N, C-alpha and C positions, 0 to 999 in steps of 0.2 A: 320681885321681878320674875316672871316666867319666861323660859327660853327654850328654843329648840335649835339644833344645829343640823343642817342638811348638806349633803354632798351630792351635787348633780353630776351625772356622768353621761357621756354621749353614747355609751355602749348600749346596743339595742336590747339586750336581755334585761337591763334594768327598767326599761320602759314598759314591761309587761306587768309590773306590780300594781296593786290596787292604788287608787288615788293618783294615777298618772295624769289625769286631766288637771288636777290641782297643781301638780309639779310643773306641767307645761305652762299653765297660766302664771305661776310664780316666776318662772324663767322669763316670760315675756314682760311681765309688769315691772320686774326689777332691772330690766335692761341687760341681762346677762347675754353676752355675745359669744363668749368662748367657754367651751366645756372641756374638761371637768372644772367645776367651780364650787367653792365652799361658801356658804352664807349662814348667818345667824339670824333667825327670826325671833323677836322677843316682844313682850308686852311690858310696858314700864310701870307695872303695879302687880300686887299679889292677886291671883285669881281665886275666887271663891264660888260656891254653888249659888250664892245669892247674887253675885255679880259675874256672870260668865263673860268670857272674852268676846269682843265685837271685832268684826273684820277690820274696821277702820282704825282700831287700836294697834294692830300688828305693824311693827316696824322691822325693817330689814337692814342689816349691815353686811356688806360683801367683803370677803377676804380677797385681797389683791396681790398677796405675796406669792412666792414660789410654792410649788406643790411639794413641800418638804414636811415630813412628819412633825418635827420639833416646832417649826414655825407655825404650822396649822394648829398644833396642840396648844401653843402659847396663846394664839388668837382666841381659841375656844375658852381657855382658862381665864382670860381676862374678863369675859362676860360672866363666867360662873362665879368669879370673885366679887362682882359688883353686888353690893348689898343696898337694897332700897331703890334700885333703879338708877337711871342716868339723870344727872342734874340738868334741869332745863332753865335755871335762872340765868339771867344775862349778866349778873354781877361777877366780878372777880374778887373773892374775899381775901383779906389780909390775914396772915398768920402772925399773931402776936404772942401767943402762949402755947404750951404743949397741948392743952385741951383743944385749941383751934386746929392744930396739926392732926391730932387724933381724929377729930370730927370730919375734917375736910379731906383727909388722905387715908390714914391707917384703917379706919373703920369702914370706909367705902369700898376698898378693894380696887382692883384695876391698876392703872398707871396714874402717876401724879406729875403734872407739869408744874414746876415751882420756879417762878420768876424771882431772881435775886436782884433787888433794886437798891439804890441809894435813897433812903427815906428822909433825907434832910428836909426840915420844915420850911426852908426858904421858899418864897413865892415862885421863883424861877424853877426850882427843882420840883415843886409840887405840880406845876403845870406840865413838866416833863413826865412825871409819873402818870398823870392823867392821860397823856398821849400814848404812853407805853401800854397802859391798861386797855385803852381803846383798841390798840393793835391786837392784844390778847383776846378781847371780846369777839373780834371778827374771826379769829382762828377757832375759838371755843364754839361759835355758832356753826362753823363748817364741820366740826367733828362732834356735834351734839349727840349723835347716835353711836358714838364709840366709847369704850370703857376707859376714859381718861378724865381726870379731875384737874381743874385749873385753880391756882392760888398764887399769891405773891408774899414775899418776906422782905423786910428791911434788913438787908445783909450787912449794913454798917452797924446796926444795933446787935444783930445776932451773928457777929463775925466768926464765932466758933464753927458755924455751919460751913464756912468756906473751906476750912481745913479738911472736912469730910470729903469734899469734892476736888481737892487739890487746886483751889482757886485763891485769888487775892482780890482785895477791894479794887485794884486797878482794872479788873476785868468787868466790873459792873457798868451797865446792866447786862445780865446774862440769864440763862435758864438751864435747869437740869430736868431730866425725866427720871423719876424714881419708882421702882417697883417694890412695894412693901413686902409682898409675898415671896418674891424671888431674890430680894436683897441685892439689887444691882442698880446702878445709875448710869446715865449717859449725859454728856455735856453738849450744850448748843455750840455749834461751830459757826462763826460768822457774826454779823451784826444782829442786834435785837430789833427785828421788825416782823411784820406779819408774814412776809414771804419766807423768811428764814424759819420762823416758828412753824408755819404750815408744813414745810419740807421736813423739819425736825420731827413733828408729830407723825407725819405719813411714814417716814422711815422707821420710827419707833414701833408703830403698829404692825409694820411688815417685818420687824426684826432685822433691819438692815443698817443699824447703827452700832458703833462700838459700845459694849457694855462692860462696866467695871464693878467688881464685887464690893459690897459695903458691909463689912463685918459688924461694925458697931451700930446700934440703934440710933436713929436720928433723934436728938433731944433739943428742944427749944428752951434756951436759958431764960428764966423768969427775971426780968429787970424792968426798971422804970425807963421806958423808951424816951420820955421827954428829957431825960438828963443826958442822954448819949450824945446828942447833936449840939449841946451848948458850947 
């Protein structure tokens, strides 16, 4: 993934630089109404001489948090950490094994939204899981151009995970946002629905939610999940 970060200022002396027409056009096309403003322009693939970037491939994500150095730095770093671009799949994958977690979260970089659900195989509960995942899909689509990965885990099977996040099975369904690079997590506050998840992700991207350090590496215990719910 190729990326550039731009900081647009309203100060006149900055408008004398070369390429000002592009900058003004970018401001207009991205709907930026308030200056100064930080944006990240990126192409969701590697750029080579054989395949130069096309204008229609350029995507833009706008930073909407406060003009604070640490928050803006975290915003830019989340894009820098993303390996292989942003996932555009509409599915929400289940983490069953450590290899799944490494592939879906650790190796991708950025933030990881992990839904902690009760994976009981009963017909009633499976229907509930389908509904919860549909809620997640709508949120994932809304933040498709942001550095955050979505997945879910059967927290009844992998109950050791709950201890990492100071949670109990009574809190299910719930979600956490985890940063593999900065080793912190944040808990969802409120019910598990698309409105709460949307606000959760928005605040996480802006750095406006409580963050708790996580000293130990998250490990997914390997076990036969079909035996847990018997």
